[in-house]
C-alpha positions in Angstrom: 0.0 0.0 0.0 1.2 3.5 -0.8 -0.6 6.8 -0.6 -0.1 10.5 -0.3 -2.4 12.6 1.9 -2.5 16.2 3.1 -1.5 16.4 6.8 -4.6 18.4 8.0 -7.0 16.1 6.3 -5.3 12.9 7.6 -5.1 14.4 11.1 -8.8 15.4 11.1 -9.7 11.9 10.0 -7.7 10.2 12.7 -9.1 12.7 15.3 -12.6 11.5 14.2 -12.1 7.8 14.3 -9.9 7.7 17.4 -13.0 8.3 19.5 -13.9 4.6 19.1 -10.5 3.4 20.3 -10.4 1.9 23.8 -7.2 1.8 25.9 -8.0 -1.5 27.6 -9.2 -4.5 25.6 -8.6 -8.2 25.5 -8.1 -7.8 21.7 -5.1 -5.5 21.2 -5.9 -5.0 17.5 -8.9 -2.9 18.6 -6.4 -0.3 19.8 -5.5 0.4 16.2 -6.8 2.0 13.1 -7.6 0.1 10.0 -6.4 2.0 6.9 -7.6 0.8 3.5 -7.5 2.5 0.1 -10.0 3.2 -2.7 -9.5 4.9 -6.1 -8.8 8.4 -4.8 -9.2 8.1 -1.1 -8.3 6.2 2.0 -10.8 4.8 4.5 -10.0 5.0 8.3 -11.9 2.6 10.5 -11.9 2.0 14.3 -14.1 -0.6 16.1 -14.4 -1.4 19.8 -17.3 -3.9 19.2 -19.8 -1.5 20.7 -19.1 1.5 18.5 -17.4 1.8 15.1 -16.4 4.9 13.2 -15.5 5.1 9.5 -14.1 8.2 7.8 -13.2 8.7 4.1 -10.4 11.1 3.3 -9.2 12.2 -0.2 -5.7 11.0 -1.0 -3.4 10.2 -3.9 -3.4 6.4 -4.0 -0.3 5.0 -5.7 -0.8 1.3 -4.6 -3.9 -0.3 -3.1 -3.9 -2.2 0.1 -4.8 -2.2 3.7 -3.1 -2.3 7.1 -3.9 -1.9 10.8 -1.7 0.7 12.6 -1.4 -1.1 15.9 -1.5 1.9 18.2 -4.0 4.6 17.1 -2.7 7.2 19.7 0.9 6.8 18.6 -0.1 7.2 15.0 -2.1 10.3 15.9 1.0 11.8 17.7 3.3 11.0 14.7 1.0 12.7 12.2 0.4 15.7 14.6 4.1 16.4 14.9 4.9 16.2 11.2 5.3 19.4 9.1 2.2 20.9 7.4 2.6 19.3 4.0 1.7 16.1 2.1 2.4 12.9 4.1 3.6 9.7 2.3 2.6 6.3 3.9 4.1 3.2 2.3 3.5 -0.4 3.6 5.5 -3.5 2.5 4.3 -7.1 2.4 5.3 -7.6 6.0 3.3 -4.5 7.1 6.4 -2.5 7.9 5.2 1.0 7.5 7.2 4.1 6.4 5.8 7.5 7.1 7.5 10.5 5.4 7.0 14.2 5.3 9.6 16.5 4.0 12.8 15.4 5.8 11.1 13.5 8.6 10.8 9.7 8.4 9.1 7.3 10.8 9.2 3.5 10.6 6.6 1.5 12.5 5.3 -2.1 12.3 1.6 -2.6 11.4 -0.7 -5.5 11.8 -2.5 -7.9 9.4 -5.9 -6.3 8.6 -7.6 -9.7 8.2 -7.8 -9.9 12.0 -9.6 -6.5 12.4 -13.4 -7.0 13.0 -15.6 -5.6 10.2 -18.2 -3.0 11.0 -21.8 -4.3 11.2 -23.8 -4.3 8.0 -26.7 -1.9 8.4 -29.9 -3.2 6.9 -32.1 -0.4 8.0 -35.7 -0.9 9.2 -36.2 2.8 9.6 -34.4 6.0 8.9 -34.7 9.8 9.1 -32.7 12.9 8.5 -32.1 15.8 10.9 -30.1 19.0 10.7 -26.6 18.5 12.2 -26.7 21.7 14.3 -30.2 20.7 15.7 -29.1 17.2 16.6 -26.0 18.5 18.2 -28.0 20.9 20.3 -30.5 18.2 21.3 -27.8 15.9 22.5 -26.0 18.7 24.3 -29.1 19.7 26.1 -29.9 16.2 27.4 -26.5 14.4 27.8 -25.8 15.9 31.2 -28.7 13.8 32.7 -27.4 10.5 31.4 -26.6 8.1 34.3 -23.1 6.8 34.8 -24.2 3.9 37.1 -23.7 0.6 35.3 -26.2 -1.2 37.5 -29.0 0.5 35.5 -27.7 0.0 31.9 -30.7 1.5 30.1 -30.2 4.8 31.9 -26.6 5.0 30.7 -28.0 6.0 27.4 -30.6 8.5 26.1 -34.0 7.4 24.8 -34.8 8.5 21.3 -38.6 8.5 20.8 -40.1 9.2 17.4 -43.9 9.8 17.3 -45.1 10.9 13.9 -43.0 13.9 13.0 -41.8 14.6 16.6 -38.4 13.5 17.9 -37.8 13.5 21.6 -34.5 12.7 23.4 -34.8 11.8 27.0 -32.1 11.3 29.6 -32.7 10.3 33.2 -30.3 9.4 36.0 -32.5 9.2 39.1 -31.7 12.8 40.3 -32.7 14.8 37.2 -34.3 14.4 33.9 -33.9 16.2 30.6 -36.3 16.1 27.6 -35.7 17.8 24.3 -38.2 17.9 21.5 -38.0 18.8 17.8 -40.0 18.5 14.6 -38.4 16.3 12.0 -39.2 15.1 8.5 -40.3 11.6 9.5 -43.3 9.4 10.3 -44.1 6.3 12.3 -43.2 5.3 15.8 -39.8 4.2 17.0 -38.0 4.0 20.4 -34.4 3.2 20.9 -31.6 3.8 23.4 -28.2 5.1 22.4 -25.2 5.0 24.7 -24.2 8.3 26.3 -20.6 7.6 25.3 -21.6 7.4 21.7 -23.7 10.6 21.9 -20.8 12.4 23.5 -18.6 11.4 20.5 -21.3 12.4 18.0 -21.3 15.9 19.5 -17.5 16.1 19.1 -17.6 14.7 15.6 -20.4 16.9 14.1 -19.2 20.1 12.7 -21.1 23.3 13.3 -22.6 23.3 9.8 -26.1 23.5 8.4 -26.0 20.0 6.9 -28.2 16.9 7.2 -27.3 13.8 9.2 -29.0 10.6 8.2 -29.9 8.2 11.1 -30.5 4.6 10.2 -31.9 1.9 12.5 -31.7 -1.8 12.7 -32.9 -4.0 15.6 -29.5 -3.9 17.2 -27.6 -0.9 15.8 -28.0 2.8 14.9 -25.9 4.5 12.3 -25.2 8.2 12.0 -24.1 9.2 8.5 -22.6 12.6 8.1 -20.7 13.7 4.9 -17.8 11.2 4.6 -18.2 9.9 8.2 -20.2 7.0 9.6 -20.7 6.2 13.3 -22.3 2.8 14.0 -23.2 2.0 17.6 -24.9 -1.0 19.3 -28.2 0.0 20.8 -28.7 -0.5 24.5 -31.2 -3.3 25.0 -34.1 -3.2 27.5 -37.1 -1.0 28.4 -36.5 2.6 29.3 -38.1 4.0 32.4 -41.6 5.3 32.1 -40.5 8.9 32.4 -43.9 10.5 31.6 -45.6 9.3 34.8 -43.1 11.1 37.0 -43.5 14.6 35.5 -45.6 16.8 37.8 -48.6 18.6 36.2 -49.8 20.9 39.0 -47.6 23.6 40.7 -48.1 25.9 43.7 -45.3 28.3 42.7 -44.4 29.4 39.2 -41.9 32.1 38.4 -40.4 33.7 35.3 -36.6 34.2 35.5 -34.0 35.7 33.2 -31.7 32.7 32.6 -28.5 34.6 33.1 -29.7 36.1 36.4 -30.4 32.7 38.0 -27.5 31.0 36.3 -24.9 33.5 37.5 -26.5 33.4 41.0 -26.1 29.6 41.2 -22.5 29.9 39.8 -21.6 32.3 42.6 -22.0 29.5 45.1 -19.2 27.5 43.4 -16.4 28.6 45.8 -18.4 27.8 48.9 -20.0 24.6 47.7 -16.9 23.1 46.1 -15.5 21.9 49.5 -18.1 19.0 49.3 -20.9 19.5 46.7 -22.7 16.3 47.8 -23.0 17.3 51.5 -23.7 21.0 51.0 -26.9 21.8 49.1 -27.9 25.2 48.1 -31.2 26.6 49.4 -33.6 28.5 47.2 -36.1 30.7 49.0 -39.0 32.3 47.1 -40.8 34.9 49.2 -42.9 37.9 47.9 -40.9 39.6 45.2 -37.5 37.9 45.7 -35.7 34.6 45.0 -32.7 34.1 47.3 -30.0 31.5 47.1 -28.0 30.5 50.3 -25.4 28.0 51.1 -23.4 27.4 54.3 -20.3 25.1 54.4 -17.1 24.8 56.4 -15.6 27.3 54.0 -18.1 30.0 54.6 -21.5 31.1 53.5 -23.1 32.9 50.5 -26.3 34.8 50.1 -27.7 36.2 46.8 -31.0 37.7 45.7 -32.9 38.0 42.5 -35.9 40.3 42.1 -39.0 38.5 40.7 -42.7 39.0 40.3 -44.7 38.2 43.4 -45.5 34.4 43.4 -48.0 34.7 46.2 -46.5 31.9 48.3 -43.3 31.3 50.2 -41.2 28.2 49.5 -37.9 26.9 50.7 -36.2 24.1 48.7 -32.7 22.6 48.6 -30.8 21.3 45.5 -27.5 19.7 44.7 -25.7 22.7 43.2 -24.2 20.8 40.3 -27.4 19.2 39.2 -29.3 22.5 39.2 -26.3 24.3 37.5 -26.1 21.8 34.7 -29.9 22.0 34.0 -29.7 25.8 33.8 -26.7 25.7 31.6 -28.5 23.4 29.2 -31.5 25.8 28.7 -29.8 27.9 25.9 -32.5 30.6 25.9 -33.1 34.0 27.5 -36.0 33.4 29.9 -37.4 30.4 31.6 -40.1 29.2 33.9 -39.2 27.5 37.2 -42.1 25.6 38.7 -42.3 24.3 42.3 -44.7 22.2 44.3 -43.3 22.2 47.8 -39.9 21.5 49.3 -40.0 17.7 48.7 -41.2 17.7 45.1 -39.1 18.2 42.0 -38.5 21.5 40.2 -39.4 21.9 36.6 -37.5 24.2 34.2 -39.1 25.1 30.9 -38.7 27.7 28.2 -40.9 30.8 28.4 -42.3 30.0 24.9 -42.9 26.6 23.4 -42.1 23.2 24.8 -38.8 22.4 23.2 -37.3 21.3 26.5 -38.2 20.3 30.0 -35.7 19.7 32.8 -36.6 18.2 36.1 -34.3 18.4 39.2 -35.1 16.5 42.4 -34.7 18.4 45.6 -32.4 17.7 48.5 -33.8 17.6 52.1 -32.5 20.6 54.0 -31.3 20.1 57.6 -32.5 22.3 60.3 
């Protein structure tokens, strides 16, 4: 195999596919990158058996072939440190690989590509398209609520729910919930759970461009197809939690807030809460025309006030500062509703207009 490729394009391709490389695996070949050639391009592939990524890059192909570069991260560092010019990669019959750029030369040993597991063949049962920027925003606004606890595997992913032309993404970890809705050009009904790790990679891979992403489904896999890149991930099996039944519908206190006002107020508690965020909740008090935030820790205490419209009822409620902060950060709008129904019931955060998102944060019991 012998090809010539621009450094920036090769580096971008490696940066994309390396997200599916795992550092610890019983199959060492999965720590590498499969490189194969086509007429005027090279194809980079990684596969950790749960997620696989394929990226096609333009290149000058002098001799067809394929190889697995055994350590993807070493290959990335080699390419990153080379001059900004065309890079030559030449592989002999024993998979000895020579990488050249200007006066720099690397010699590394590759692996036989026959041992590299192929990506699953996607025979789609359903598919739809969505704008790349919209999908990226939807994932970003729900990913924070994905659980990291392996004992509840379905909650380590986000539920994608298609109902007619509506797409909802739902994340739930037992302490907070995030729902993001959007109209799409689709029909039918589908429910599937995608790993939070895969969704985090998708956010990093997708460029901030107004382009469509095609999402294809099988019974076991989902594929995101974007320009010259494919991400294939195994779906999480099992039934997702019945999230609709835990959303409150009646509220005693409902207030309109400027997002930046409440967000900055919560952020100001960071220096005090940071000593032990799990043991030191923040207290929100709504009384007459003010919303105050207080926190007392071994470091000190903080008190801050926001002016609001009179809600007609006093309420005191505690929250894990990080959980509330992340929900507010995900709003991405100017004004929000915050709705309460007592000190032991969850808080709901919604946009002032429309129903594009709903965030729910469970309270923390305040000590006397």
